[in-house]
C-alpha positions in Angstrom: -20.2 -17.5 -10.6 -20.9 -14.7 -13.2 -24.1 -13.5 -11.4 -26.6 -11.2 -12.9 -27.0 -8.3 -10.4 -28.7 -5.6 -12.3 -30.7 -3.7 -9.8 -29.7 -1.8 -6.7 -31.8 -4.2 -4.5 -30.2 -7.2 -6.2 -26.7 -5.8 -5.6 -27.5 -5.1 -1.9 -28.8 -8.6 -1.5 -25.8 -10.1 -3.3 -23.3 -8.1 -1.2 -25.1 -9.0 2.0 -24.8 -12.7 1.2 -21.1 -12.2 0.3 -20.6 -10.5 3.7 -22.4 -13.2 5.6 -20.4 -15.9 3.9 -17.2 -14.0 4.5 -18.0 -13.6 8.2 -18.6 -17.3 8.6 -15.4 -18.2 6.7 -13.3 -15.8 8.8 -13.9 -17.9 11.9 -12.6 -20.9 10.1 -9.6 -19.2 8.6 -8.8 -17.4 11.8 -8.3 -20.6 13.7 -6.5 -22.4 10.8 -3.0 -23.8 11.5 -0.1 -22.2 9.7 0.6 -25.3 7.7 -3.0 -25.2 6.3 -2.8 -21.5 5.3 0.6 -22.1 3.7 -0.6 -25.1 1.8 -3.4 -23.0 0.4 -1.0 -20.3 -0.7 1.4 -22.8 -2.4 -1.6 -24.5 -4.1 -2.8 -21.1 -5.4 0.7 -20.4 -6.8 0.8 -23.7 -8.6 -2.7 -23.2 -10.0 -1.7 -19.8 -11.3 1.3 -21.2 -13.1 -0.7 -24.1 -14.5 -3.4 -21.6 -15.8 -0.9 -19.2 -17.4 -2.4 -19.5 -20.9 -6.0 -19.1 -19.6 -5.0 -16.1 -17.5 -3.3 -14.3 -20.4 -6.2 -15.1 -22.7 -8.7 -13.6 -20.3 -6.4 -10.6 -19.8 -6.3 -10.0 -23.5 -10.1 -9.6 -23.4 -9.6 -6.9 -20.8 -6.8 -5.3 -22.8 -8.8 -5.2 -26.0 -11.8 -3.7 -24.1 -9.5 -1.2 -22.5 -8.1 0.0 -25.8 -11.5 0.2 -27.3 -12.7 2.4 -24.4 -9.7 4.7 -24.6 -7.7 3.7 -21.5 -4.5 5.6 -21.5 -1.1 3.9 -21.9 -0.3 4.0 -18.2 -3.5 2.2 -17.2 -3.0 -0.3 -20.0 0.5 -1.0 -18.7 -0.8 -1.7 -15.2 -3.6 -3.8 -16.6 -1.5 -6.1 -18.8 -0.7 -9.6 -17.4 2.4 -11.0 -19.1 4.0 -14.4 -18.6 6.5 -12.7 -16.3 3.6 -11.2 -14.4 2.0 -14.6 -13.8 5.3 -16.0 -12.5 5.7 -12.9 -10.3 2.2 -13.5 -8.8 3.0 -17.1 -8.0 6.4 -16.2 -6.5 4.7 -13.5 -4.4 2.4 -16.2 -2.9 5.3 -18.4 -2.1 7.1 -15.5 -0.4 4.1 -14.8 1.8 3.9 -18.5 2.6 7.5 -18.4 3.7 6.9 -15.6 6.1 6.4 -16.2 9.9 2.8 -16.5 10.9 2.0 -13.6 13.3 -1.4 -15.1 14.5 -1.3 -16.4 18.0 2.0 -14.7 18.9 2.0 -13.5 22.6 4.2 -10.6 23.5 4.8 -8.5 26.6 3.8 -11.2 29.1 4.5 -9.9 32.6 3.5 -10.7 36.2 1.4 -8.2 38.0 1.4 -7.6 41.7 -1.8 -9.6 42.0 0.0 -12.7 40.6 -1.7 -12.8 37.2 0.3 -12.6 34.0 -0.8 -10.0 31.4 0.3 -9.9 27.7 -1.0 -9.4 24.2 -1.8 -11.9 21.5 -1.8 -11.1 17.8 -5.1 -12.0 16.2 -6.7 -11.6 12.7 -8.8 -8.5 12.0 -11.6 -10.7 10.6 -13.1 -9.7 7.2 -11.1 -7.3 5.0 -12.7 -5.6 2.0 -10.2 -4.5 -0.6 -11.2 -2.1 -3.5 -8.6 -1.6 -6.2 -8.2 -0.5 -9.8 -6.4 -1.8 -12.9 -3.7 -4.2 -11.6 -5.0 -7.8 -11.7 -2.0 -9.0 -9.7 -3.5 -7.3 -6.6 -6.2 -10.0 -6.6 -3.5 -12.6 -5.8 -1.4 -10.4 -3.6 -4.4 -9.3 -1.5 -5.7 -12.9 -1.1 -2.3 -14.1 0.0 -1.8 -11.4 2.7 -5.3 -11.8 4.0 -5.1 -15.6 4.2 -1.7 -15.6 5.9 -3.0 -13.2 8.5 -6.0 -15.4 9.1 -8.6 -13.1 7.5 -11.4 -13.7 5.1 -11.2 -11.3 2.1 -13.8 -9.6 -0.1 -12.0 -8.3 -3.3 -13.5 -5.8 -5.6 -11.3 -5.1 -8.6 -11.8 -2.5 -11.3 -14.3 -3.2 -14.1 -11.4 -2.9 -16.6 -9.9 -6.1 -15.2 -13.1 -8.2 -14.7 -12.1 -11.1 -17.0 -8.6 -11.3 -15.5 -9.8 -11.2 -11.9 -12.4 -13.9 -12.6 -9.6 -16.2 -13.9 -7.3 -15.4 -11.0 -10.3 -16.0 -8.6 -10.8 -19.5 -10.1 -7.1 -20.3 -9.3 -7.6 -19.0 -5.7 -10.6 -21.3 -5.3 -8.6 -24.3 -6.5 -5.9 -23.6 -3.9 -8.4 -23.1 -1.1 -10.1 -26.4 -1.9 -6.8 -28.2 -2.1 -6.0 -27.1 1.5 -9.5 -27.8 2.8 -10.3 -24.1 3.5 -13.8 -22.7 2.7 -14.3 -21.2 -0.7 -15.8 -18.1 0.9 -12.4 -17.3 2.6 -11.6 -15.2 -0.6 -14.5 -13.9 -2.6 -14.0 -11.8 -5.8 -17.0 -9.5 -6.4 -18.4 -10.6 -9.8 -20.0 -7.3 -10.9 -18.7 -4.2 -12.4 -21.5 -2.1 -11.0 -20.2 0.7 -8.7 -23.1 0.1 -6.4 -21.2 -3.0 -5.1 -18.5 -0.7 -3.8 -21.1 1.4 -2.0 -22.6 -1.6 -0.4 -19.3 -3.1 0.6 -18.1 0.0 2.5 -21.4 0.2 4.4 -21.4 -3.4 5.7 -20.1 -2.8 9.2 -21.9 -5.9 10.4 -19.8 -8.1 8.2 -16.6 -6.2 7.2 -14.0 -5.1 9.8 -11.8 -2.9 7.6 -11.6 -1.5 4.1 -8.4 -1.1 2.1 -8.7 1.1 -1.0 -5.9 0.9 -3.6 -6.1 3.2 -6.5 -6.4 6.9 -7.5 -7.1 9.8 -5.2 -10.7 10.0 -6.4 -11.4 6.5 -5.4 -9.8 6.8 -2.0 -11.5 10.1 -1.3 -14.9 8.6 -2.1 -14.2 5.5 0.1 -13.0 7.7 3.0 -16.0 10.0 2.8 -18.7 7.3 2.5 -17.4 4.3 4.4 -19.0 3.2 7.6 -16.2 0.7 8.1 -12.7 1.7 9.2 -10.4 2.5 6.3 -6.6 1.9 6.0 -5.4 4.3 3.3 -3.3 7.1 2.1 -4.5 9.9 -0.2 -1.3 11.5 -1.5 2.4 10.7 -1.7 3.9 14.2 -1.5 7.3 13.0 -0.5 10.3 15.3 0.3 14.1 15.1 0.4 15.8 17.8 2.5 19.5 18.3 1.8 21.0 19.7 4.9 24.0 22.1 4.8 25.9 19.5 6.7 25.2 16.8 4.0 27.9 15.1 2.0 27.3 16.7 -1.4 28.0 13.5 -3.4 25.7 11.5 -1.2 23.0 14.3 -1.4 23.1 14.3 -5.2 22.9 10.5 -5.4 19.9 10.3 -3.0 18.0 13.2 -4.5 18.4 12.0 -8.1 17.3 8.4 -7.3 14.3 9.6 -5.2 12.9 11.3 -8.2 14.1 9.4 -11.3 14.2 5.7 -10.3 10.5 5.6 -11.0 8.0 8.4 -11.6 4.6 7.0 -11.1 4.8 5.7 -7.5 3.6 7.1 -4.2 7.1 7.0 -2.7 8.7 9.1 -5.4 10.1 12.5 -4.3 7.9 15.4 -5.4 9.6 18.3 -3.6 13.3 18.8 -3.0 14.3 21.1 -0.2 17.8 22.4 -0.1 19.5 24.4 2.7 20.8 27.7 1.5 24.3 27.0 2.8 24.8 24.1 0.3 22.4 25.1 -2.5 25.2 26.6 -4.7 27.1 23.3 -4.5 24.4 20.7 -5.2 21.7 22.4 -7.3 23.8 23.1 -10.4 24.8 19.4 -10.5 21.3 18.1 -9.8 19.9 20.6 -12.3 22.0 19.2 -15.1 21.2 15.6 -14.1 17.5 16.3 -14.0 17.6 18.1 -17.3 19.3 15.2 -18.9 16.7 12.9 -17.5 13.9 15.0 -18.9 12.7 16.2 -15.5 10.9 19.6 -15.5 11.9 21.7 -12.5 9.6 24.3 -10.8 11.4 26.4 -8.3 11.3 29.2 -5.8 13.1 32.6 -6.5 16.4 31.4 -5.0 16.3 28.2 -7.0 15.8 30.1 -10.2 18.7 32.4 -9.4 20.9 29.3 -9.2 19.3 27.5 -12.1 18.2 30.0 -14.8 15.3 28.8 -16.9 13.6 26.9 -14.2 9.8 27.5 -14.1 8.2 29.5 -11.3 6.8 27.2 -8.5 3.3 28.2 -7.5 1.6 27.5 -4.2 -0.1 24.5 -5.8 3.2 22.9 -6.7 4.2 22.5 -3.1 1.2 20.2 -2.5 1.3 18.4 -5.9 1.8 14.7 -6.3 2.9 14.8 -9.9 3.5 11.1 -10.5 5.5 12.4 -13.5 8.9 13.8 -14.4 8.2 17.1 -12.7 9.9 18.3 -9.5 9.3 21.3 -7.2 12.5 22.7 -5.7 12.8 25.2 -2.7 15.8 26.6 -1.0 15.2 27.0 2.7 17.2 28.7 5.5 17.8 25.6 7.6 16.3 22.3 8.9 13.6 24.1 10.9 12.3 25.8 7.8 12.4 22.5 5.9 10.5 20.7 8.6 7.9 23.4 8.8 7.5 23.2 5.0 6.9 19.4 5.3 4.4 19.9 8.1 2.4 22.5 6.1 2.6 20.9 2.6 3.4 17.2 3.1 1.1 14.2 3.1 2.7 12.3 6.0 3.9 9.6 3.6 7.7 9.5 3.3 10.3 12.2 4.0 14.1 12.1 4.1 17.0 14.1 5.3 20.6 14.0 3.9 23.0 15.1 6.5 26.2 14.0 8.3 25.1 15.7 11.5 23.9 13.0 13.9 22.0 15.4 16.1 20.1 16.8 13.2 19.3 13.4 11.9 17.9 12.4 15.2 15.7 15.5 15.4 14.4 15.0 11.9 13.5 11.4 12.7 11.7 12.5 15.9 9.9 15.6 14.7 8.8 14.8 11.1 5.4 13.3 11.5 5.2 10.9 8.5 4.6 7.2 8.2 8.3 6.7 7.0 11.1 9.0 7.9 14.6 8.4 6.5 18.2 9.5 6.9 20.6 9.4 4.0 18.3 7.1 1.9 16.0 7.5 -1.1 12.3 7.8 -0.4 11.9 5.0 -3.0 12.7 2.5 -0.2 9.3 3.1 1.4 7.9 -0.3 0.3 6.8 -3.5 2.0 9.3 -5.6 0.1 12.2 -3.3 0.9 11.2 -3.2 4.6 11.2 -7.0 4.7 7.4 -7.3 4.9 7.1 -9.2 1.7 4.1 -8.2 -0.3 2.1 -5.2 0.9 -1.6 -4.5 0.8 -0.8 -0.7 0.6 0.7 2.2 2.4 -1.1 3.8 5.4 -0.6 7.4 6.5 -3.2 7.0 9.2 -2.0 7.0 12.8 -4.3 4.3 14.3 -3.8 0.6 13.9 -1.4 0.5 10.9 1.1 3.0 9.6 3.5 2.9 6.6 3.6 -0.2 4.4 1.0 -2.7 5.5 2.0 -6.4 5.3 0.8 -9.5 7.0 1.3 -8.2 10.5 -0.6 -5.0 9.6 -3.6 -7.1 8.8 -3.8 -8.3 12.4 -4.6 -6.7 15.7 -3.9 -7.5 19.3 -6.0 -8.6 22.3 -5.1 -8.7 25.9 -4.6 -12.2 27.4 -4.5 -12.9 31.1 -3.0 -16.1 32.7 -3.9 -17.0 36.2 -4.2 -20.0 38.5 -7.5 -19.5 40.3 -6.7 -15.8 41.0 -9.5 -13.6 42.2 -9.6 -9.8 42.6 -9.5 -8.7 46.2 
């Protein structure tokens, strides 16, 4: 499409037309049979594989432009689309196609004293706007999840991936056409102008929910300015608490993996809390392991007594999402102090306890108010794929509608259905 939308008025008009087309397409996709949606997903996967050379060539244009503009190594890494990455996109589409279709499922059907039956049916949200940065694979993942859940999608990728996203969008259009679904079921915004984002998040008449994926600055802006409901999380300040009734070997294994398995993800542990009754046993071992892995530790006074040379942790460290080989460590009196720390400094993303005490594990699960709460497991498991959801659109730390990893089911809602046989209310 490669439209020229230079002025604010032109962008507003363009986005309004996109929204109108998406709303019309959502009604068609919402009633599409499972086999039709799955056929589209499989056709898109095949189109991506067939267009591998084109996709990589377009991606090289983005990579060259990114290097010229000074994108850092981490952003370039997320931007690059390798042959393996193309295959992974196609495989992700096939995995979504293989998932059960939640649309139309009726649950909780019960007879009422009046004789009617009341239940709830799972239905699409309608039109989903997704705003994301860097990773071109999100274009395919988001399209797949939205389609499977019966939604139309409006996708706005980052300007740094414009060529890549256009090429992926062409493959999506091929797949939609092959399955007989409208082209407007998935629209990729074809302008790098940030005004398009502002228009998208204000189109409450045409868009039912916004999902931002990217840095904190982007998500804060969307949350502040949107007139459309937003599914999001701002920070991943994740904790592991090692209880004084933990198995020391298990505690060391979980705490080491939660930090070092991967540094730049939202489910990576950023603060380690250790009960004072076990700190002398586990911290020297963990301190050595973290040091060998190149992790910088910042600790409280008691931590620095046990591990000389550790930097002083400031108040800012307890709320920091480092996304780097840096870890804040605090020795606490007991589980109550640990849970209070999480309540004050946490971001409601993912928090874990390591303990052999069943009662304490149950209390931690019940009282820690995060989207994922774990016992004797690494926070790195907080992921749609690991939870059996397949691909995910993102993580939600909100409490309404969706919470935790958001997969296909999270992109639907429910409506009440009533079955009667000529019943009237007396």
